[in-house]
Biopython code that builds the backbone (N, CA, C, O; Angstrom):
import numpy as np
from Bio.PDB.StructureBuilder import StructureBuilder

atoms = [
    (1, "UNK", "N", (57.099, 4.406, -4.350)),
    (1, "UNK", "CA", (56.410, 3.871, -5.521)),
    (1, "UNK", "C", (55.491, 2.761, -4.778)),
    (1, "UNK", "O", (54.296, 2.649, -5.050)),
    (2, "UNK", "N", (56.125, 1.975, -3.848)),
    (2, "UNK", "CA", (55.361, 0.808, -3.141)),
    (2, "UNK", "C", (54.086, 1.238, -2.628)),
    (2, "UNK", "O", (53.037, 0.648, -2.886)),
    (3, "UNK", "N", (54.189, 2.464, -1.761)),
    (3, "UNK", "CA", (53.197, 3.060, -1.119)),
    (3, "UNK", "C", (52.009, 3.447, -1.820)),
    (3, "UNK", "O", (50.908, 3.357, -1.276)),
    (4, "UNK", "N", (52.198, 4.000, -3.347)),
    (4, "UNK", "CA", (51.051, 3.875, -4.069)),
    (4, "UNK", "C", (50.232, 2.817, -4.421)),
    (4, "UNK", "O", (49.005, 2.724, -4.408)),
    (5, "UNK", "N", (51.310, 1.840, -4.816)),
    (5, "UNK", "CA", (50.542, 0.435, -5.010)),
    (5, "UNK", "C", (49.740, -0.041, -3.858)),
    (5, "UNK", "O", (48.681, -0.624, -4.092)),
    (6, "UNK", "N", (50.126, 0.143, -2.667)),
    (6, "UNK", "CA", (49.343, -0.477, -1.571)),
    (6, "UNK", "C", (48.126, 0.583, -1.554)),
    (6, "UNK", "O", (47.068, 0.038, -1.241)),
    (7, "UNK", "N", (48.044, 1.645, -1.753)),
    (7, "UNK", "CA", (46.938, 2.671, -1.721)),
    (7, "UNK", "C", (45.848, 2.180, -2.848)),
    (7, "UNK", "O", (44.658, 2.129, -2.537)),
    (8, "UNK", "N", (46.244, 1.856, -4.036)),
    (8, "UNK", "CA", (45.331, 1.438, -4.896)),
    (8, "UNK", "C", (44.833, 0.306, -4.710)),
    (8, "UNK", "O", (43.740, 0.062, -5.222)),
    (9, "UNK", "N", (45.517, -0.694, -3.917)),
    (9, "UNK", "CA", (45.084, -2.113, -3.884)),
    (9, "UNK", "C", (44.006, -2.021, -2.777)),
    (9, "UNK", "O", (43.027, -2.767, -2.825)),
    (10, "UNK", "N", (44.167, -1.124, -1.786)),
    (10, "UNK", "CA", (43.084, -0.909, -0.726)),
    (10, "UNK", "C", (41.879, -0.200, -1.278)),
    (10, "UNK", "O", (40.817, -0.388, -0.685)),
    (11, "UNK", "N", (41.891, 0.522, -2.242)),
    (11, "UNK", "CA", (40.677, 1.150, -2.884)),
    (11, "UNK", "C", (39.855, 0.083, -3.757)),
    (11, "UNK", "O", (38.632, -0.032, -3.840)),
    (12, "UNK", "N", (40.809, -0.628, -4.351)),
    (12, "UNK", "CA", (40.311, -1.819, -5.031)),
    (12, "UNK", "C", (39.428, -2.861, -4.062)),
    (12, "UNK", "O", (38.293, -3.250, -4.341)),
    (13, "UNK", "N", (40.114, -3.198, -2.975)),
    (13, "UNK", "CA", (39.571, -3.960, -2.060)),
    (13, "UNK", "C", (38.210, -3.544, -1.584)),
    (13, "UNK", "O", (37.172, -4.204, -1.520)),
    (14, "UNK", "N", (38.450, -2.329, -1.275)),
    (14, "UNK", "CA", (37.023, -1.588, -0.707)),
    (14, "UNK", "C", (36.017, -1.752, -1.734)),
    (14, "UNK", "O", (34.991, -2.342, -1.395)),
    (15, "UNK", "N", (36.102, -1.409, -2.724)),
    (15, "UNK", "CA", (35.297, -1.479, -3.929)),
    (15, "UNK", "C", (34.760, -2.879, -4.255)),
    (15, "UNK", "O", (33.618, -2.973, -4.704)),
    (16, "UNK", "N", (35.423, -3.842, -4.081)),
    (16, "UNK", "CA", (35.061, -5.261, -4.277)),
    (16, "UNK", "C", (34.065, -5.518, -3.117)),
    (16, "UNK", "O", (32.952, -6.002, -3.327)),
    (17, "UNK", "N", (34.550, -5.144, -1.780)),
    (17, "UNK", "CA", (33.769, -5.490, -0.768)),
    (17, "UNK", "C", (32.289, -4.833, -0.932)),
    (17, "UNK", "O", (31.278, -5.478, -0.655)),
    (18, "UNK", "N", (32.256, -3.613, -1.365)),
    (18, "UNK", "CA", (30.898, -2.982, -1.345)),
    (18, "UNK", "C", (30.137, -3.559, -2.422)),
    (18, "UNK", "O", (28.921, -3.698, -2.292)),
    (19, "UNK", "N", (30.826, -3.964, -3.637)),
    (19, "UNK", "CA", (29.916, -4.507, -4.676)),
    (19, "UNK", "C", (29.628, -5.951, -4.689)),
    (19, "UNK", "O", (28.809, -6.484, -5.438)),
    (20, "UNK", "N", (30.385, -6.574, -3.777)),
    (20, "UNK", "CA", (29.816, -7.776, -3.808)),
    (20, "UNK", "C", (28.579, -8.215, -2.760)),
    (20, "UNK", "O", (28.017, -9.310, -2.767)),
    (21, "UNK", "N", (28.310, -7.156, -1.908)),
    (21, "UNK", "CA", (27.405, -7.423, -1.148)),
    (21, "UNK", "C", (26.051, -7.311, -1.927)),
    (21, "UNK", "O", (26.019, -6.697, -2.993)),
    (22, "UNK", "N", (24.968, -7.882, -1.420)),
    (22, "UNK", "CA", (23.553, -7.886, -1.981)),
    (22, "UNK", "C", (23.166, -6.404, -1.531)),
    (22, "UNK", "O", (23.311, -6.059, -0.358)),
    (23, "UNK", "N", (22.658, -5.525, -2.529)),
    (23, "UNK", "CA", (22.327, -4.206, -2.412)),
    (23, "UNK", "C", (20.878, -4.284, -2.259)),
    (23, "UNK", "O", (20.233, -4.880, -3.122)),
    (24, "UNK", "N", (20.182, -3.648, -1.070)),
    (24, "UNK", "CA", (18.865, -3.496, -0.661)),
    (24, "UNK", "C", (18.565, -2.123, -1.081)),
    (24, "UNK", "O", (19.510, -1.340, -1.181)),
    (25, "UNK", "N", (17.360, -1.723, -1.340)),
    (25, "UNK", "CA", (16.973, -0.480, -1.740)),
    (25, "UNK", "C", (17.183, 0.478, -0.314)),
    (25, "UNK", "O", (17.021, -0.082, 0.770)),
    (26, "UNK", "N", (17.501, 1.745, -0.353)),
    (26, "UNK", "CA", (17.663, 2.529, 0.693)),
    (26, "UNK", "C", (16.640, 3.399, 0.382)),
    (26, "UNK", "O", (16.488, 3.926, -0.720)),
    (27, "UNK", "N", (15.803, 3.581, 1.531)),
    (27, "UNK", "CA", (14.710, 4.486, 1.415)),
    (27, "UNK", "C", (15.076, 5.737, 2.510)),
    (27, "UNK", "O", (15.225, 5.638, 3.728)),
    (28, "UNK", "N", (15.169, 6.941, 1.657)),
    (28, "UNK", "CA", (15.498, 8.195, 2.532)),
    (28, "UNK", "C", (14.070, 9.176, 2.722)),
    (28, "UNK", "O", (13.164, 9.138, 1.890)),
    (29, "UNK", "N", (14.042, 9.736, 3.505)),
    (29, "UNK", "CA", (12.937, 10.754, 3.503)),
    (29, "UNK", "C", (13.143, 11.904, 2.544)),
    (29, "UNK", "O", (14.244, 12.035, 2.010)),
    (30, "UNK", "N", (12.142, 12.760, 2.287)),
    (30, "UNK", "CA", (12.327, 13.865, 1.313)),
    (30, "UNK", "C", (13.452, 14.838, 1.876)),
    (30, "UNK", "O", (14.316, 15.360, 1.171)),
    (31, "UNK", "N", (13.326, 14.993, 3.150)),
    (31, "UNK", "CA", (14.366, 15.907, 3.665)),
    (31, "UNK", "C", (15.634, 15.352, 3.734)),
    (31, "UNK", "O", (16.564, 16.156, 3.661)),
    (32, "UNK", "N", (15.968, 13.891, 3.886)),
    (32, "UNK", "CA", (17.145, 13.419, 3.797)),
    (32, "UNK", "C", (17.747, 13.411, 2.285)),
    (32, "UNK", "O", (18.916, 13.720, 2.054)),
    (33, "UNK", "N", (16.776, 13.005, 1.234)),
    (33, "UNK", "CA", (17.180, 13.275, 0.027)),
    (33, "UNK", "C", (17.613, 14.703, -0.518)),
    (33, "UNK", "O", (18.576, 14.977, -1.233)),
    (34, "UNK", "N", (16.823, 15.381, -0.086)),
    (34, "UNK", "CA", (17.203, 17.058, -0.210)),
    (34, "UNK", "C", (18.489, 17.291, 0.143)),
    (34, "UNK", "O", (19.289, 17.927, -0.544)),
    (35, "UNK", "N", (18.740, 16.732, 1.330)),
    (35, "UNK", "CA", (20.228, 17.018, 2.047)),
    (35, "UNK", "C", (21.371, 16.347, 1.205)),
    (35, "UNK", "O", (22.425, 16.968, 1.069)),
    (36, "UNK", "N", (21.224, 15.195, 0.672)),
    (36, "UNK", "CA", (21.881, 14.540, -0.227)),
    (36, "UNK", "C", (22.259, 14.970, -1.341)),
    (36, "UNK", "O", (23.386, 14.739, -1.778)),
    (37, "UNK", "N", (21.218, 15.781, -2.075)),
    (37, "UNK", "CA", (21.388, 16.279, -3.333)),
    (37, "UNK", "C", (22.034, 17.717, -3.135)),
    (37, "UNK", "O", (22.778, 18.126, -4.027)),
    (38, "UNK", "N", (21.823, 18.410, -2.154)),
    (38, "UNK", "CA", (22.354, 19.695, -1.962)),
    (38, "UNK", "C", (23.879, 19.556, -1.631)),
    (38, "UNK", "O", (24.725, 20.337, -2.070)),
    (39, "UNK", "N", (24.151, 18.490, -0.817)),
    (39, "UNK", "CA", (25.538, 18.318, -0.396)),
    (39, "UNK", "C", (26.352, 17.711, -1.425)),
    (39, "UNK", "O", (27.501, 18.115, -1.602)),
    (40, "UNK", "N", (25.800, 16.662, -2.203)),
    (40, "UNK", "CA", (26.537, 16.351, -3.365)),
    (40, "UNK", "C", (26.949, 17.309, -4.148)),
    (40, "UNK", "O", (28.117, 17.285, -4.536)),
    (41, "UNK", "N", (26.097, 18.320, -4.531)),
    (41, "UNK", "CA", (26.382, 19.143, -5.451)),
    (41, "UNK", "C", (27.484, 20.206, -4.734)),
    (41, "UNK", "O", (28.070, 20.956, -5.514)),
    (42, "UNK", "N", (27.745, 20.295, -3.557)),
    (42, "UNK", "CA", (28.889, 21.119, -3.060)),
    (42, "UNK", "C", (29.951, 20.283, -2.901)),
    (42, "UNK", "O", (30.981, 20.830, -3.294)),
    (43, "UNK", "N", (30.172, 18.883, -2.374)),
    (43, "UNK", "CA", (31.372, 18.336, -2.011)),
    (43, "UNK", "C", (31.454, 17.290, -2.990)),
    (43, "UNK", "O", (32.576, 16.785, -3.036)),
    (44, "UNK", "N", (30.527, 16.758, -3.868)),
    (44, "UNK", "CA", (30.729, 15.582, -4.770)),
    (44, "UNK", "C", (30.474, 14.394, -3.944)),
    (44, "UNK", "O", (29.575, 14.372, -3.102)),
    (45, "UNK", "N", (31.380, 13.256, -4.216)),
    (45, "UNK", "CA", (31.338, 11.920, -3.786)),
    (45, "UNK", "C", (31.996, 11.756, -2.442)),
    (45, "UNK", "O", (32.795, 10.840, -2.249)),
    (46, "UNK", "N", (31.672, 12.634, -1.504)),
    (46, "UNK", "CA", (32.356, 12.511, -0.142)),
    (46, "UNK", "C", (31.310, 12.222, 0.765)),
    (46, "UNK", "O", (30.709, 12.969, 1.537)),
    (47, "UNK", "N", (31.149, 10.558, 0.456)),
    (47, "UNK", "CA", (29.822, 10.197, 1.293)),
    (47, "UNK", "C", (29.851, 10.288, 2.836)),
    (47, "UNK", "O", (28.818, 10.276, 3.506)),
    (48, "UNK", "N", (31.341, 10.399, 3.468)),
    (48, "UNK", "CA", (31.332, 10.389, 4.781)),
    (48, "UNK", "C", (30.773, 11.828, 5.304)),
    (48, "UNK", "O", (29.940, 11.932, 6.205)),
    (49, "UNK", "N", (31.348, 12.902, 4.614)),
    (49, "UNK", "CA", (30.709, 14.252, 4.780)),
    (49, "UNK", "C", (29.231, 14.428, 4.811)),
    (49, "UNK", "O", (28.592, 15.007, 5.689)),
    (50, "UNK", "N", (28.742, 13.814, 3.667)),
    (50, "UNK", "CA", (27.108, 13.837, 3.514)),
    (50, "UNK", "C", (26.466, 13.205, 4.695)),
    (50, "UNK", "O", (25.536, 13.762, 5.279)),
    (51, "UNK", "N", (27.004, 11.906, 5.103)),
    (51, "UNK", "CA", (26.246, 11.062, 6.093)),
    (51, "UNK", "C", (26.408, 11.741, 7.407)),
    (51, "UNK", "O", (25.536, 11.575, 8.260)),
    (52, "UNK", "N", (27.348, 12.422, 7.628)),
    (52, "UNK", "CA", (27.721, 13.229, 8.615)),
    (52, "UNK", "C", (26.581, 14.187, 8.991)),
    (52, "UNK", "O", (26.285, 14.277, 10.183)),
    (53, "UNK", "N", (25.842, 14.990, 7.973)),
    (53, "UNK", "CA", (24.664, 15.716, 7.972)),
    (53, "UNK", "C", (23.425, 15.021, 8.421)),
    (53, "UNK", "O", (22.540, 15.685, 8.960)),
    (54, "UNK", "N", (23.294, 13.769, 8.246)),
    (54, "UNK", "CA", (22.272, 13.198, 8.346)),
    (54, "UNK", "C", (22.167, 12.169, 9.553)),
    (54, "UNK", "O", (22.731, 11.082, 9.423)),
    (55, "UNK", "N", (21.544, 12.428, 10.602)),
    (55, "UNK", "CA", (21.760, 11.620, 11.927)),
    (55, "UNK", "C", (21.272, 10.276, 11.582)),
    (55, "UNK", "O", (20.188, 10.150, 11.014)),
    (56, "UNK", "N", (22.041, 9.212, 11.905)),
    (56, "UNK", "CA", (21.771, 7.819, 11.804)),
    (56, "UNK", "C", (22.091, 6.994, 10.532)),
    (56, "UNK", "O", (21.865, 5.792, 10.386)),
    (57, "UNK", "N", (22.694, 7.895, 9.575)),
    (57, "UNK", "CA", (22.894, 7.389, 8.409)),
    (57, "UNK", "C", (24.267, 7.164, 8.055)),
    (57, "UNK", "O", (25.018, 8.046, 8.472)),
    (58, "UNK", "N", (24.877, 6.127, 7.330)),
    (58, "UNK", "CA", (26.216, 5.720, 7.371)),
    (58, "UNK", "C", (26.702, 6.005, 5.915)),
    (58, "UNK", "O", (25.872, 5.845, 5.020)),
    (59, "UNK", "N", (28.024, 6.430, 5.572)),
    (59, "UNK", "CA", (28.342, 6.501, 4.270)),
    (59, "UNK", "C", (28.030, 5.818, 3.367)),
    (59, "UNK", "O", (27.724, 6.302, 2.277)),
    (60, "UNK", "N", (28.035, 4.499, 3.617)),
    (60, "UNK", "CA", (27.971, 3.286, 2.713)),
    (60, "UNK", "C", (26.160, 3.431, 2.265)),
    (60, "UNK", "O", (25.744, 3.052, 1.171)),
    (61, "UNK", "N", (25.395, 3.952, 3.181)),
    (61, "UNK", "CA", (23.725, 3.831, 2.724)),
    (61, "UNK", "C", (23.775, 5.072, 1.648)),
    (61, "UNK", "O", (23.277, 5.007, 0.524)),
    (62, "UNK", "N", (24.441, 6.179, 2.169)),
    (62, "UNK", "CA", (24.361, 7.293, 1.132)),
    (62, "UNK", "C", (24.975, 7.115, -0.013)),
    (62, "UNK", "O", (24.401, 7.611, -0.982)),
    (63, "UNK", "N", (26.177, 6.442, -0.250)),
    (63, "UNK", "CA", (26.501, 6.007, -1.597)),
    (63, "UNK", "C", (25.860, 4.972, -2.225)),
    (63, "UNK", "O", (25.817, 4.872, -3.451)),
    (64, "UNK", "N", (25.330, 4.151, -1.418)),
    (64, "UNK", "CA", (24.386, 3.021, -2.277)),
    (64, "UNK", "C", (23.048, 3.763, -2.833)),
    (64, "UNK", "O", (22.573, 3.505, -3.939)),
    (65, "UNK", "N", (22.447, 4.805, -1.849)),
    (65, "UNK", "CA", (21.276, 5.427, -2.571)),
    (65, "UNK", "C", (21.610, 6.128, -3.594)),
    (65, "UNK", "O", (20.865, 6.134, -4.574)),
    (66, "UNK", "N", (22.695, 6.801, -3.584)),
    (66, "UNK", "CA", (23.136, 7.663, -4.759)),
    (66, "UNK", "C", (23.347, 6.847, -6.176)),
    (66, "UNK", "O", (22.879, 7.215, -7.253)),
    (67, "UNK", "N", (24.146, 5.662, -5.961)),
    (67, "UNK", "CA", (24.319, 4.935, -7.108)),
    (67, "UNK", "C", (22.933, 4.203, -7.503)),
    (67, "UNK", "O", (22.620, 4.172, -8.694)),
    (68, "UNK", "N", (22.344, 3.787, -6.816)),
    (68, "UNK", "CA", (21.047, 3.199, -7.084)),
    (68, "UNK", "C", (19.942, 4.243, -7.813)),
    (68, "UNK", "O", (19.153, 3.909, -8.696)),
    (69, "UNK", "N", (20.052, 5.349, -7.333)),
    (69, "UNK", "CA", (19.480, 6.528, -8.130)),
    (69, "UNK", "C", (19.900, 6.737, -9.528)),
    (69, "UNK", "O", (19.127, 6.886, -10.474)),
    (70, "UNK", "N", (21.227, 6.737, -9.582)),
    (70, "UNK", "CA", (21.855, 7.386, -10.638)),
    (70, "UNK", "C", (22.611, 6.354, -11.641)),
    (70, "UNK", "O", (23.401, 6.726, -12.508)),
    (71, "UNK", "N", (22.274, 5.090, -11.409)),
    (71, "UNK", "CA", (22.969, 4.143, -12.154)),
    (71, "UNK", "C", (21.780, 3.362, -13.231)),
    (71, "UNK", "O", (20.705, 2.876, -12.881)),
    (72, "UNK", "N", (22.274, 3.413, -14.426)),
    (72, "UNK", "CA", (21.382, 2.350, -15.210)),
    (72, "UNK", "C", (21.316, 1.065, -14.801)),
    (72, "UNK", "O", (20.261, 0.481, -15.049)),
    (73, "UNK", "N", (22.376, 0.327, -14.101)),
    (73, "UNK", "CA", (22.322, -0.931, -13.607)),
    (73, "UNK", "C", (21.099, -1.288, -12.744)),
    (73, "UNK", "O", (20.565, -2.397, -12.760)),
    (74, "UNK", "N", (20.724, -0.298, -12.026)),
    (74, "UNK", "CA", (19.758, -0.497, -11.078)),
    (74, "UNK", "C", (18.201, 0.146, -11.546)),
    (74, "UNK", "O", (17.266, 0.256, -10.753)),
    (75, "UNK", "N", (18.151, 0.494, -12.839)),
    (75, "UNK", "CA", (16.896, 0.852, -13.238)),
    (75, "UNK", "C", (15.768, -0.085, -13.157)),
    (75, "UNK", "O", (14.651, 0.307, -12.819)),
    (76, "UNK", "N", (16.019, -1.316, -13.456)),
    (76, "UNK", "CA", (15.045, -2.353, -13.126)),
    (76, "UNK", "C", (14.642, -2.583, -11.766)),
    (76, "UNK", "O", (13.485, -2.855, -11.445)),
    (77, "UNK", "N", (15.660, -2.464, -10.929)),
    (77, "UNK", "CA", (15.221, -2.571, -9.353)),
    (77, "UNK", "C", (14.243, -1.181, -9.203)),
    (77, "UNK", "O", (13.115, -1.276, -8.720)),
    (78, "UNK", "N", (14.694, -0.123, -9.583)),
    (78, "UNK", "CA", (13.760, 1.039, -9.225)),
    (78, "UNK", "C", (12.633, 0.881, -9.624)),
    (78, "UNK", "O", (11.685, 1.253, -8.932)),
    (79, "UNK", "N", (12.420, 0.183, -11.063)),
    (79, "UNK", "CA", (10.942, 0.119, -11.412)),
    (79, "UNK", "C", (10.191, -0.868, -10.614)),
    (79, "UNK", "O", (8.982, -0.696, -10.458)),
    (80, "UNK", "N", (10.761, -1.838, -10.118)),
    (80, "UNK", "CA", (10.124, -2.697, -9.189)),
    (80, "UNK", "C", (9.562, -2.224, -8.051)),
    (80, "UNK", "O", (8.489, -2.585, -7.568)),
    (81, "UNK", "N", (10.479, -1.226, -7.543)),
    (81, "UNK", "CA", (10.095, -0.711, -5.996)),
    (81, "UNK", "C", (8.911, 0.082, -6.338)),
    (81, "UNK", "O", (7.906, -0.161, -5.671)),
    (82, "UNK", "N", (8.824, 1.051, -7.314)),
    (82, "UNK", "CA", (7.580, 2.028, -7.755)),
    (82, "UNK", "C", (6.385, 1.236, -7.665)),
    (82, "UNK", "O", (5.411, 1.692, -7.066)),
    (83, "UNK", "N", (6.349, -0.064, -8.272)),
    (83, "UNK", "CA", (5.230, -0.726, -8.470)),
    (83, "UNK", "C", (4.611, -1.073, -7.302)),
    (83, "UNK", "O", (3.551, -1.698, -7.328)),
]
sb = StructureBuilder()
sb.init_structure("model")
sb.init_model(0)
sb.init_chain("A")
sb.init_seg("    ")
for serial, (resi, resn, name, xyz) in enumerate(atoms, 1):
    if name == "N":
        sb.init_residue(resn, " ", resi, " ")
    sb.init_atom(name, np.array(xyz, "f"), 0.0, 1.0, " ", f" {name:<3s}", serial, name[0])
structure = sb.get_structure()
């Protein structure tokens, strides 16, 4: 039972680390975006697998790109970058 508690604590800490950083817009090429959308449809939120298909990209970048594109929280930021 303690093992499960440790696992959930680690996941919470990882989320806090990612969410506490100031997020910058991740710009992907059209080809990279296409790969992200296709891979996400196949494997879901397995950012490490998706990033492995795009040379030079880290799982954190792919996740940040996805969240910024699909989250209402970042809708204002998306509007600013389009202007």
